[in-house]
C-alpha positions in Angstrom: 13.8 51.6 -3.6 15.6 49.5 -1.0 13.4 50.8 1.8 10.3 50.0 -0.2 11.4 46.4 -0.8 12.5 46.0 2.8 9.1 47.3 4.1 7.2 45.1 1.6 9.1 42.0 2.7 8.6 42.9 6.3 4.9 43.6 5.9 4.4 40.3 4.0 6.0 38.3 6.7 4.1 40.1 9.4 0.7 39.8 7.8 1.4 36.1 7.0 2.2 35.4 10.6 -0.9 37.3 11.7 -3.2 35.3 9.3 -1.6 32.1 10.5 -2.3 33.2 14.1 -5.9 33.9 13.3 -6.2 30.4 11.7 -4.7 28.5 14.7 -6.5 30.6 17.3 -9.8 30.1 15.5 -9.3 26.3 15.0 -7.9 25.9 18.6 -10.7 28.0 20.0 -13.3 25.9 18.1 -11.9 22.6 19.5 -11.6 24.0 23.0 -15.1 25.5 22.8 -16.6 22.3 21.7 -14.8 20.3 24.3 -15.8 22.7 27.1 -19.4 22.7 25.8 -19.5 18.9 25.8 -18.1 18.8 29.4 -20.8 21.3 30.6 -23.8 20.0 28.7 -23.0 16.3 27.9 -24.9 13.5 29.5 -22.7 11.4 31.9 -23.6 7.8 32.1 -21.9 4.4 32.4 -21.9 2.3 29.2 -20.5 -1.0 28.0 -18.5 -1.7 24.9 -20.7 -3.6 22.4 -18.0 -3.9 19.8 -15.9 -1.8 17.5 -16.1 -0.4 14.0 -12.9 -0.7 12.0 -12.0 2.1 9.6 -8.6 2.7 8.0 -6.8 0.5 10.5 -8.4 2.3 13.5 -10.9 0.9 15.9 -13.9 3.0 17.0 -15.7 1.6 20.1 -19.5 1.3 20.0 -21.1 1.7 23.4 -24.4 0.5 24.8 -25.9 2.7 27.5 -29.2 3.3 29.3 -30.6 6.7 30.1 -32.5 7.5 33.3 -35.8 7.2 31.3 -35.0 3.5 30.7 -34.3 3.7 27.0 -31.2 1.9 25.7 -29.0 3.5 23.0 -26.0 2.7 20.9 -23.3 5.4 20.4 -20.2 5.3 18.3 -17.1 7.0 19.8 -15.8 10.0 17.9 -12.3 9.0 18.9 -10.6 5.9 17.5 -7.1 4.5 17.4 -5.1 1.5 16.2 -4.6 0.3 19.8 -6.7 -2.5 21.1 -6.2 -1.4 24.8 -9.5 -0.6 26.6 -11.7 -1.8 23.8 -12.6 -5.3 25.2 -16.2 -6.3 24.6 -18.3 -5.9 27.8 -15.9 -3.4 29.4 -17.7 -0.8 31.4 -16.7 2.8 30.5 -17.8 6.2 31.9 -19.3 8.0 28.9 -20.0 11.6 27.9 -22.9 11.5 25.5 -23.7 14.5 23.2 -26.8 16.3 24.4 -27.8 16.9 20.8 -26.9 13.5 19.3 -27.4 10.4 21.4 -25.4 8.4 18.8 -22.3 10.4 19.6 -20.3 9.6 22.7 -16.7 9.5 24.0 -15.0 8.3 27.3 -15.7 10.9 30.0 -12.0 11.1 30.8 -10.8 11.6 27.3 -9.0 15.0 26.8 -7.5 14.5 23.3 -9.4 17.4 21.6 -8.8 19.6 24.7 -5.1 19.1 24.4 -5.0 19.6 20.6 -7.2 22.7 20.9 -5.0 24.2 23.6 -1.8 23.5 21.6 -3.3 25.2 18.5 -4.6 28.1 20.5 -1.2 28.7 22.2 0.6 28.4 18.9 -1.7 31.0 17.4 -1.1 33.3 20.4 2.7 32.9 19.9 2.4 33.7 16.2 0.4 36.8 17.0 3.0 37.9 19.5 5.8 37.6 17.0 3.7 39.4 14.3 2.9 42.3 16.6 6.2 42.7 18.4 8.9 41.6 16.0 7.7 44.0 13.3 6.5 47.6 13.4 3.0 48.3 12.1 3.3 50.6 9.1 1.2 51.7 6.1 2.7 48.9 4.1 1.3 46.5 6.7 -2.2 47.6 6.0 -1.7 47.6 2.2 -0.3 44.1 2.4 -3.1 43.0 4.7 -5.8 44.3 2.3 -4.0 42.7 -0.7 -3.7 39.3 1.0 -7.3 39.4 2.2 -8.5 40.0 -1.4 -6.3 37.2 -2.7 -7.5 34.7 0.0 -11.1 35.7 -0.6 -10.7 35.1 -4.3 -9.0 31.7 -3.8 -11.6 30.7 -1.3 -14.4 31.6 -3.6 -12.9 29.5 -6.4 -12.3 26.5 -4.0 -15.7 26.4 -2.3 -18.2 27.7 -4.8 -19.5 25.1 -7.2 -18.6 25.6 -10.8 -21.5 23.5 -12.2 -25.2 23.5 -11.4 -26.0 23.5 -7.6 -27.4 20.3 -6.3 -30.5 20.2 -4.0 -30.1 19.8 -0.2 -31.5 16.2 -0.5 -29.0 15.3 -3.2 -26.2 16.8 -1.1 -27.2 14.8 2.0 -27.5 11.6 -0.1 -24.0 12.1 -1.6 -22.5 12.4 1.8 -24.6 9.5 3.3 -26.0 11.8 5.9 -29.5 10.2 5.9 -28.1 6.7 6.7 -28.3 5.4 10.2 -25.4 6.6 12.4 -24.4 3.1 13.3 -24.7 0.1 10.9 -24.9 -2.9 13.2 -23.4 -5.1 10.5 -20.1 -3.1 10.9 -20.0 -3.6 14.7 -17.8 -6.5 15.6 -16.2 -7.7 18.8 -12.5 -6.7 19.0 -11.7 -10.3 19.9 -12.9 -11.4 16.4 -10.6 -8.9 14.7 -7.5 -9.2 16.8 -6.1 -12.4 18.3 -5.2 -12.4 22.0 -1.5 -12.7 21.1 -1.6 -9.7 18.8 -3.5 -7.7 21.5 -0.9 -8.6 24.1 1.9 -7.6 21.9 0.2 -4.3 21.0 -0.4 -3.6 24.7 3.2 -4.4 25.6 4.4 -2.1 22.9 2.1 0.7 24.0 3.2 0.2 27.7 6.9 0.3 26.6 6.4 3.5 24.6 4.6 5.1 27.6 7.5 4.1 29.9 10.0 5.8 27.6 7.9 8.9 27.0 6.9 9.6 30.6 10.4 10.5 32.0 11.0 12.7 28.9 7.7 14.5 29.5 8.6 15.0 33.2 12.0 16.5 32.3 10.4 18.6 29.6 7.7 19.9 31.9 10.2 20.7 34.7 12.5 22.6 32.3 9.5 24.6 31.0 8.3 25.5 34.4 11.8 26.4 35.5 12.3 28.6 32.5 8.9 30.2 32.9 9.5 30.8 36.6 12.9 32.4 36.0 11.5 34.7 33.3 8.6 35.6 35.6 10.9 36.5 38.5 13.1 38.6 36.2 10.2 40.4 34.7 8.6 41.0 38.1 11.8 42.6 39.3 12.1 44.7 36.2 8.5 45.9 36.4 8.7 46.7 40.2 12.2 48.1 40.5 13.3 48.9 37.0 13.7 52.2 35.2 12.6 53.3 31.8 14.5 55.3 29.3 14.5 56.1 25.6 16.9 54.2 23.5 18.0 54.1 19.8 18.7 51.1 17.6 22.3 51.7 16.5 22.8 48.5 14.5 21.5 44.9 13.9 23.5 41.9 15.0 23.2 38.9 12.7 23.4 35.4 14.1 23.2 32.2 12.1 20.9 29.4 13.3 20.2 25.9 12.1 19.7 25.4 8.4 21.8 28.5 7.6 18.9 30.9 8.5 19.9 34.2 10.0 18.3 36.1 12.8 18.7 39.8 13.4 18.8 41.2 16.9 18.6 45.0 17.6 21.5 46.5 19.4 20.2 49.5 21.4 22.1 52.5 22.8 20.6 54.1 25.9 21.7 57.5 27.2 21.2 58.1 30.9 20.5 61.3 32.8 24.2 61.8 33.6 25.0 61.8 29.9 26.6 58.4 30.1 25.3 55.6 27.9 25.3 51.8 27.5 24.5 49.4 24.8 22.8 46.0 24.9 21.5 43.4 22.5 17.8 42.6 22.9 16.9 38.9 23.4 14.2 38.8 20.7 15.3 38.7 17.1 13.6 38.1 13.7 14.1 37.6 10.0 13.5 40.0 8.3 14.6 42.3 11.1 11.8 44.0 13.1 13.9 47.2 13.7 16.1 49.4 11.6 19.0 51.6 12.6 17.7 54.9 14.1 14.4 53.4 15.4 13.4 54.9 18.8 12.4 52.4 21.5 11.6 52.4 25.2 14.0 50.4 27.3 13.4 48.8 30.7 16.5 48.1 32.9 17.8 47.8 36.5 19.9 50.7 37.8 22.5 48.5 39.4 23.1 46.4 36.3 21.7 48.2 33.2 23.6 46.4 30.5 22.8 42.9 31.5 19.2 43.5 32.6 18.0 45.8 29.8 15.3 44.8 27.4 13.0 46.6 24.9 9.8 47.5 26.8 6.9 46.2 24.7 4.3 46.9 27.3 3.1 44.8 30.2 0.9 42.5 28.2 3.5 41.6 25.6 6.4 41.5 28.1 4.6 38.7 29.9 3.5 36.9 26.8 6.6 34.6 26.6 6.5 33.4 30.2 2.7 32.7 29.9 3.3 30.7 26.7 6.1 28.7 28.4 3.8 27.9 31.3 1.0 26.9 29.0 3.3 24.4 27.1 4.4 23.1 30.5 0.8 22.6 31.4 0.2 20.8 28.1 3.1 18.5 28.9 1.5 17.7 32.3 -1.9 16.9 30.6 -0.2 14.5 28.2 1.7 12.9 31.1 -1.6 12.4 33.0 -3.2 10.9 29.9 -0.3 8.5 29.5 -0.4 7.5 33.1 -4.1 6.7 32.9 -3.6 4.7 29.7 -1.0 2.6 31.6 -3.7 1.3 34.0 -3.8 -2.3 33.0 -7.1 -3.2 31.1 -8.7 -6.5 31.2 -6.8 -8.7 28.8 -8.6 -9.9 25.7 -7.9 -13.5 26.4 -9.7 -13.2 29.7 -12.7 -11.6 28.1 -12.7 -14.2 25.3 -12.5 -17.0 27.8 
């Protein structure tokens, strides 16, 4: 009975992690795919800021640009913020216009969705790694996966399928204002008429101060991540090239308490060598509920000159390298954020100058 409860809890956590991984990988992949598609197929052209549209305390720039055929268009940015920096009327901006919707544009050097998509995608890969390596795949895993799939499908059906009579396509578009013009010129106003030059200067100073504080922290964070990723990569390279493999047995689980009173269980593995000697080591990856039980057989990778300190459970080349790769990706994300902050610190034309 205890084994059944243990396997059920373990399978529930594993399947939940895997479903979460699918969600984040799918959403991150969608954002990254759209961003890459826009970069490859978007129309690059200079534009000028005609004004902004205020919505919920955020300002969305509206650009005026001219295509090679001589036609002039207005496009509303799909990215807005509460900052007034870079939104001065008449400011020239390099644009990336959607090839399918000439009313949709964004600054050509804006990588907000790229970074968000990459973060979500990496998070999904990390959850998938934990789901596939911290827990064994058993029959209970498949049973739990089928059960949760049926449950989610039923909840999704109830949430998305209309309970009343279905409306026509025209009514649906009218309810969501899809047939209205993309840009209502009555809503487009100069940023100078919405925010005084004093308020704009204070906001820009605050943004610059926050950037100055964040940039050193991002540099330190990126350096630490690249250092950790480099150290793990060198260690794994040495193990893969000069290490030995042997069969080991999980002899016990070591419980360690973390923040918030949560416990993590690490497998302690005993390895018997060819000369009938043996050594024990604690694997560096733990989980809750535990991914291993006493008596489980595992493959161990170690160095002959220092087996106890270098040993690790061998999860295959792909999964062995997953952690260093994820660390390097997060370091790259920190660098992208750092570059974005550095660009935002480039002093824009003050509102008072434009207004005057």
